[in-house]
Structure formats: structure tokens, C-alpha cells
C-alpha positions as CSV (number, residue, x, y, z in Angstrom):
1,M,182.9,234.3,-3.8
2,K,183.4,231.6,-6.4
3,R,181.5,229.2,-4.3
4,R,178.6,231.6,-4.0
5,I,178.5,232.2,-7.8
6,A,178.5,228.4,-8.4
7,V,175.6,227.8,-6.0
8,T,173.6,230.7,-7.5
9,V,174.2,229.4,-11.0
10,S,173.2,225.8,-10.1
11,V,170.1,227.0,-8.3
12,G,169.2,229.1,-11.4
13,I,169.7,226.0,-13.7
14,L,167.4,224.0,-11.4
15,W,164.7,226.6,-11.6
16,L,165.0,226.7,-15.4
17,A,164.8,222.9,-15.6
18,A,161.7,222.8,-13.3
19,A,160.0,225.5,-15.2
20,E,160.7,223.8,-18.5
21,A,159.3,220.4,-17.1
22,A,156.1,222.1,-15.9
23,Y,155.7,223.8,-19.3
24,A,156.3,220.6,-21.2
25,Q,153.5,218.8,-19.3
26,A,150.9,221.3,-20.3
27,R,152.1,221.2,-23.9
28,F,151.4,217.4,-24.3
29,P,148.1,216.4,-22.9
30,F,147.5,212.7,-22.3
31,T,144.5,211.2,-24.2
32,L,143.1,207.7,-24.5
33,K,141.1,206.1,-27.2
34,K,137.6,204.8,-26.5
35,V,137.6,201.1,-25.6
36,E,135.1,200.2,-28.3
37,D,137.4,201.6,-30.9
38,L,140.0,199.0,-30.0
39,G,137.8,195.9,-30.4
40,P,137.1,193.7,-33.3
41,K,135.2,195.2,-36.2
42,A,133.7,193.9,-39.5
43,E,131.4,195.3,-42.2
44,I,128.5,193.4,-43.8
45,K,126.8,194.3,-47.1
46,L,124.2,192.9,-49.4
47,E,125.2,191.6,-52.8
48,G,122.2,190.3,-54.6
49,K,120.5,187.8,-52.3
50,K,123.8,187.1,-50.4
51,I,125.0,188.9,-47.3
52,I,128.8,189.2,-47.3
53,R,131.2,190.1,-44.5
54,S,134.6,191.6,-44.5
55,A,137.5,190.2,-42.6
56,V,137.4,190.8,-38.9
57,T,140.0,193.2,-37.7
58,R,141.7,192.5,-34.3
59,D,140.0,189.0,-34.3
60,P,140.6,187.1,-31.0
61,G,139.4,183.9,-32.6
62,F,136.2,183.2,-30.5
63,R,132.9,182.0,-32.0
64,L,131.6,184.3,-34.8
65,Q,128.0,184.1,-35.8
66,W,125.3,185.7,-37.9
67,R,122.2,186.7,-36.0
68,V,119.0,187.2,-38.1
69,K,116.1,188.8,-36.3
70,E,112.6,189.8,-37.2
71,G,111.7,192.6,-34.8
72,D,112.9,191.4,-31.3
73,K,112.6,187.7,-32.2
74,T,115.8,185.8,-33.2
75,V,115.0,183.8,-36.3
76,A,118.5,182.2,-37.0
77,E,122.0,182.0,-35.6
78,V,124.5,180.7,-38.1
79,N,128.2,180.1,-37.6
80,A,130.1,182.7,-39.6
81,R,133.7,181.3,-39.2
82,R,133.1,178.7,-42.0
83,S,132.1,181.2,-44.7
84,K,132.2,184.9,-45.4
85,E,128.7,184.9,-46.9
86,L,125.2,184.1,-45.7
87,L,122.3,183.2,-48.0
88,P,119.3,183.7,-45.7
89,E,116.5,181.2,-46.3
90,L,113.7,183.4,-45.1
91,K,110.3,182.2,-46.3
92,E,107.9,184.5,-44.4
93,P,107.5,188.1,-45.8
94,G,108.7,190.8,-43.4
95,T,111.7,193.0,-42.5
96,Y,114.7,191.2,-41.0
97,T,117.9,192.6,-39.5
98,V,121.2,190.8,-39.8
99,V,124.3,191.5,-37.6
100,L,127.6,189.8,-37.1
101,E,128.3,188.9,-33.5
102,L,131.4,187.7,-31.6
103,Y,131.4,185.7,-28.4
104,Y,133.1,187.3,-25.4
105,P,133.9,184.7,-22.6
106,V,133.7,185.8,-19.0
107,Y,136.4,184.2,-16.9
108,K,135.0,183.5,-13.5
109,P,136.1,180.7,-11.1
110,T,132.9,178.6,-11.6
111,S,132.2,175.6,-13.7
112,D,129.3,177.3,-15.5
113,R,130.0,178.6,-19.0
114,K,129.6,182.4,-19.0
115,G,129.9,184.9,-21.7
116,E,127.8,186.9,-24.2
117,Y,127.6,187.7,-27.9
118,R,128.3,191.3,-28.8
119,P,127.7,192.9,-32.3
120,I,130.9,193.8,-34.2
121,S,129.4,194.9,-37.5
122,N,126.9,197.3,-38.9
123,V,123.2,196.3,-38.7
124,L,121.8,195.3,-42.1
125,E,118.1,195.5,-42.9
126,Y,116.8,192.8,-45.2
127,K,113.3,192.8,-46.6
128,V,111.4,189.8,-47.9
129,E,108.2,190.5,-49.9
130,A,105.4,188.0,-50.6
131,G,105.7,188.4,-54.3
132,E,109.4,187.5,-54.3
133,E,108.8,184.2,-52.6
134,K,106.1,183.2,-55.1
135,E,108.5,184.0,-57.9
136,K,111.1,181.7,-56.3
137,K,108.6,178.9,-56.0
138,A,107.5,179.3,-59.6
139,G,111.1,179.2,-60.8
140,D,111.9,176.0,-58.9
141,G,109.4,173.8,-60.7
């Protein structure tokens, strides 16, 4: 009789443990962050005529560059590791966009250099007007 009670109690304890484990799994769902939230990030802003960048978070140390575009055409690519500011020397009137990009290498077993630049900052719109350029030239002389 004692053995039967011991078996019944141990089976009951196993059922309770299994039920608790099943309940605990439903209570704590497993979630993942988006991959782009884990990558390097920076912020750029305009201060006067200069464009200034913040420090890059989670920086892997690859090439960092400013890309200045007018429409779809790239006007300039400047190394951004040396300085945290960019003074664009844009002479033509128009609307330009500036973004900070980081080089991501692709490791493949070839001798060709592979990789791509991806934006890691907000896109800043920069406008140059014809009157401003004339004022700059008049102030130089």
C-alpha cells in the first residue's frame, strides 16, 4: 500500500511539474529585435554652413564617408573618419542631400574586393541658392 501511495504521489508531482513548464512557456514569449536596430548609427545636423555628425554607435571601424548627392547624381564622397564635420563646397545652385555611409565588406573566397556602402544616418537636405554664392564671392575680394 505504501508503495502504491508513493507511486501515485510521484506521478502527481510529475504531472504538476509538466503542467507548470507548459504554462511557463506561454507566459514568456521569445522575441527578437530587428537586425537594422543592432547596426551602427549616427546622426547628422546642420550648424550654420557646416554639417556635423555624432559619434557612431557600435562602430566596426570600416571606412566611413559623407556622400553628397544632387538628385540621383553623386557630387562628392568625402572621408568622414578624419573629422566630425563637413563644409560642403557646392558652387552650383540646387538642392543636395547628404548622408553618412559605412562600408560593409563581403567576405567571399575571391581576389576581387567586394562590399558596399550603406547609410547609417538620417538624410539631410542642403539647399544652395544663386544669391548666396554671389554674396560669398563678393565677400572674398
